[in-house]
C-alpha positions as CSV (number, residue, x, y, z in Angstrom):
1,M,101.4,49.2,93.3
2,S,104.4,49.9,91.0
3,G,106.5,47.1,91.2
4,T,105.7,43.6,90.9
5,I,105.4,41.5,94.3
6,T,107.7,39.0,94.8
7,E,108.9,37.0,97.7
8,H,111.1,39.3,98.8
9,N,109.1,42.1,98.5
10,L,105.8,40.7,100.3
11,F,106.9,40.5,103.4
12,K,109.3,43.0,104.6
13,P,111.8,41.0,107.5
14,R,111.3,42.3,111.0
15,P,114.4,42.1,113.6
16,S,113.7,40.3,116.5
17,K,113.0,42.6,119.7
18,A,116.3,41.1,121.2
19,E,117.8,42.2,117.6
20,S,116.3,45.2,118.1
21,K,117.7,46.1,122.0
22,A,120.7,44.8,120.3
23,D,121.2,47.3,117.5
24,I,120.2,50.5,119.6
25,T,122.6,49.1,122.2
26,N,125.4,49.1,119.9
27,H,124.5,52.4,118.3
28,T,124.3,54.0,121.6
29,A,127.7,52.3,122.6
30,R,129.0,53.6,119.6
31,A,127.8,56.9,119.7
32,I,129.3,57.4,123.6
33,I,132.6,55.6,122.7
34,G,132.8,58.0,118.9
35,A,132.4,61.1,121.1
36,E,134.8,60.0,124.0
37,A,136.9,59.9,120.8
38,E,136.8,63.0,119.6
39,R,137.1,64.3,123.4
40,R,140.2,62.9,123.2
41,E,141.4,64.1,120.3
42,A,140.5,67.7,120.7
43,K,142.2,67.8,124.5
44,T,145.7,66.1,122.6
45,A,145.7,68.5,119.8
46,R,145.2,70.9,122.5
47,L,147.7,70.1,124.6
48,R,149.9,69.2,122.0
49,E,149.6,72.6,120.9
50,A,150.6,74.1,124.4
51,R,153.7,71.8,125.0
52,L,155.1,73.2,120.8
53,E,154.0,77.2,122.2
54,K,156.3,76.3,125.5
55,E,158.9,74.6,124.0
56,A,159.0,77.6,121.1
57,T,159.1,80.1,124.3
58,R,161.5,78.3,126.1
59,A,163.5,78.1,122.8
60,A,163.9,81.9,122.1
61,E,164.5,82.2,125.9
62,P,168.4,82.8,126.4
63,S,169.4,80.1,128.8
64,S,171.4,81.1,132.2
65,P,174.3,79.7,132.6
66,K,174.1,76.8,135.7
67,R,175.4,77.0,138.4
68,R,177.8,74.3,139.7
69,L,177.1,72.5,143.0
70,A,180.5,72.8,145.7
71,V,181.8,69.6,146.8
72,A,181.4,69.0,149.8
73,R,185.3,68.4,151.1
74,R,186.1,65.9,154.0
75,R,187.8,68.4,157.0
76,P,190.6,66.2,158.4
77,G,189.7,65.1,161.5
78,P,191.5,64.5,165.0
79,S,194.0,62.0,164.7
80,T,194.1,59.2,167.0
């Protein structure tokens, strides 16, 4: 043996079966949540780039003059 035997290294504590399952579940859940977060951030970045590109092309185009809507006027009706 390379080291001296003490009460701390003689018997390695093993986690209980419930703790082991909890650790596995915790690790798996965190991996799933992390993957979802990465996909969400990638999608957000992709959509942001598309929006900025669209805004840049829209700003480069000359804007057409806006039409004014015709206002309906009252017609004089028959007098009573």
